[in-house]
C-alpha positions in Angstrom: 117.6 2.5 95.8 118.1 5.4 93.5 115.5 4.0 91.0 113.2 7.1 91.2 113.0 10.1 90.9 115.5 10.9 88.1 116.3 14.4 89.2 116.8 17.4 86.9 116.7 15.7 83.5 119.4 17.9 81.8 121.9 17.1 84.5 120.8 13.4 84.6 121.4 13.0 80.9 124.7 14.7 81.1 125.9 12.2 83.6 124.5 9.4 81.5 126.7 10.6 78.7 129.7 10.5 81.1 128.7 7.0 82.2 128.6 5.8 78.6 131.8 7.4 77.3 134.3 7.1 80.1 134.4 3.2 80.3 134.8 3.0 76.5 137.6 5.6 76.6 139.5 4.0 79.4 139.3 0.4 78.0 140.5 1.6 74.6 143.2 3.8 76.0 144.4 0.9 78.3 144.8 -1.3 75.2 146.9 1.2 73.3 148.9 2.2 76.3 149.7 -1.5 76.9 150.7 -1.9 73.3 153.1 1.1 73.6 154.8 -0.6 76.6 155.0 -3.9 74.8 152.5 -5.7 77.0 150.2 -6.7 74.1 150.8 -7.2 70.4 148.3 -5.4 68.2 147.6 -6.0 64.5 145.5 -3.1 63.3 146.5 -3.5 59.6 145.8 -7.2 59.2 143.4 -7.8 62.1 144.8 -11.3 62.4 143.3 -11.9 65.8 139.8 -10.8 64.7 140.3 -12.9 61.5 141.1 -16.0 63.7 138.0 -15.4 65.8 135.8 -15.3 62.7 137.4 -18.4 61.3 136.6 -20.3 64.4 133.0 -19.0 64.6 131.9 -18.9 60.9 131.8 -22.0 58.6 134.5 -22.0 56.0 133.5 -20.4 52.7 130.8 -18.2 54.2 130.8 -14.9 52.3 131.7 -12.0 54.6 132.1 -8.2 54.2 135.6 -6.8 54.3 137.3 -7.4 57.7 137.8 -3.8 58.5 134.2 -3.0 57.8 133.2 -5.8 60.2 135.5 -4.3 62.8 133.9 -0.9 62.3 130.4 -2.4 62.7 131.5 -4.1 65.9 132.8 -0.8 67.3 129.7 1.2 66.2 127.5 -1.3 68.1 129.3 -0.7 71.4 127.0 2.1 72.5 123.9 0.1 71.7 125.5 -2.9 73.5 126.1 -0.6 76.5 122.4 0.2 76.7 121.3 -3.4 76.3 123.9 -4.6 78.9 122.8 -1.9 81.3 119.4 -3.7 81.6 121.2 -6.8 82.9 123.7 -4.8 84.9 120.9 -3.0 86.7 120.2 -6.0 88.8 123.7 -5.8 90.3 123.8 -2.1 90.5 120.5 -1.8 92.4 122.2 -4.1 95.0 125.7 -2.5 95.0 125.3 1.2 94.3 121.5 1.3 94.8 121.3 -0.2 98.3 124.7 -1.2 99.8 126.7 2.1 99.1 124.0 4.3 100.6 123.6 1.9 103.6 127.4 2.4 104.3 127.3 6.2 103.9 127.4 6.7 107.7 131.0 5.6 107.5 131.8 8.4 105.0 131.5 8.6 101.2 134.9 7.1 100.3 134.7 4.2 102.8 131.3 3.4 101.5 132.5 3.4 97.9 135.6 1.3 98.7 133.8 -1.3 100.8 131.1 -1.7 98.1 133.8 -2.2 95.5 135.4 -4.9 97.6 132.1 -6.7 98.1 131.4 -6.4 94.4 134.7 -8.1 93.6 134.4 -10.9 96.2 130.9 -11.6 94.9 132.5 -12.7 91.6 134.9 -15.1 93.3 133.2 -18.3 92.2 133.4 -17.3 88.5 137.0 -16.1 88.9 138.0 -19.4 90.5 136.5 -21.2 87.5 138.9 -19.3 85.3 136.8 -16.5 84.0 138.1 -13.0 83.3 141.8 -13.6 84.1 142.4 -17.3 83.5 143.7 -17.6 87.1 141.9 -20.1 89.3 143.4 -19.1 92.6 143.5 -16.3 95.1 145.5 -14.1 92.8 142.7 -14.1 90.3 140.2 -13.1 93.1 142.5 -10.3 94.2 142.7 -9.0 90.6 138.9 -9.0 90.4 138.6 -7.2 93.7 141.2 -4.6 92.6 139.3 -4.1 89.3 136.0 -3.7 91.0 137.3 -1.3 93.6 138.8 0.9 90.9 135.7 0.8 88.7 133.6 1.2 91.8 135.2 4.6 92.4 133.7 5.8 89.2 130.4 4.1 89.5 130.1 5.2 93.1 130.9 8.7 92.2 128.1 8.6 89.5 125.7 7.4 92.2 126.6 10.2 94.6 126.4 12.9 92.0 123.1 12.0 90.5 121.4 10.3 93.5 120.3 7.7 90.9 121.4 4.2 90.2 120.9 4.4 86.4 124.1 6.2 85.4 126.0 3.5 87.3 124.1 0.8 85.6 124.8 2.4 82.2 128.5 2.7 83.0 128.5 -1.0 84.1 126.8 -1.9 80.8 129.3 0.2 78.8 132.2 -1.6 80.5 130.7 -5.0 79.6 130.1 -3.9 76.0 133.7 -2.8 75.3 135.3 -5.5 77.3 136.3 -7.6 74.2 138.0 -4.7 72.4 141.5 -6.0 73.1 140.6 -9.3 71.5 139.4 -7.6 68.3 142.7 -5.7 67.7 145.3 -8.1 69.1 147.6 -10.1 66.9 146.7 -13.8 66.3 148.7 -16.1 68.5 149.8 -13.3 70.9 149.3 -13.7 74.6 146.8 -11.3 76.1 147.1 -11.1 79.9 143.7 -9.7 80.9 145.0 -9.0 84.4 147.2 -6.4 82.8 145.6 -5.1 79.6 141.9 -6.2 80.1 139.1 -3.9 81.2 139.6 -5.0 84.8 143.4 -5.1 84.5 146.1 -3.1 86.1 146.5 -0.6 83.3 142.9 0.3 83.6 143.3 0.8 87.3 146.0 3.4 86.7 143.9 5.2 84.2 140.8 5.1 86.4 143.0 6.5 89.3 144.1 9.4 87.1 140.5 10.1 86.0 139.2 10.1 89.6 142.0 12.4 90.7 141.1 14.8 88.0 137.4 14.6 88.8 137.9 15.2 92.5 140.4 18.0 91.8 138.0 19.8 89.5 135.2 19.4 92.0 137.3 20.9 94.8 138.3 23.8 92.5 134.7 24.5 91.8 133.7 24.5 95.5 136.7 26.7 96.4 136.1 29.2 93.6 134.7 32.4 95.0 131.3 33.6 93.8 131.3 36.1 91.0 131.0 39.6 92.1 127.8 40.8 90.5 127.5 44.1 92.4 127.3 47.4 90.5 130.6 49.4 90.4 130.6 52.4 92.8 
């Protein structure tokens, strides 16, 4: 299941760092890229969307710190939230990347990763059909979820293969959950946020994940193809 042993600790912690940072970077980049193309309206100066959330959650007249300070505190807490969420995500990851993906490895690494991603997405179907994640209560919503899980599954599956451990995948899953609400914090009040496009499981994130995985695979192939250094003495 990849629960134990942890392998060389230096290498294991390096991949934990990658697992923590990459989901945050992709989700944040997806929001700003979407804004650049006009797919979401941001309000970074007034934080009107964040202000509206607070107004709905906090009784009127409650003294609060400055809005931008609250936003900074929210962002600073994302890494801690990733660690906490990884505890809950571990239950899923032990099933998906811990057991199912290795069980499918006789089919090949990429088929195992892709099939696991599809299963992961379909497993969420009941929630998606209730309107969670995308606000779509039909097969289109399920297909968006499957697409998102397949694309994120590429990254999580790669972490599982490279570390022979389920914990980096669990931390990446927790990191994704922790940063999932970023777009809501920075969007303009009253604007329509199509999570199927700009959300953490949306199409823009798929594109960015595809680019990241192409770069990762390319770098790994270059490393494998690089000839060994010639350490022999001259003459």
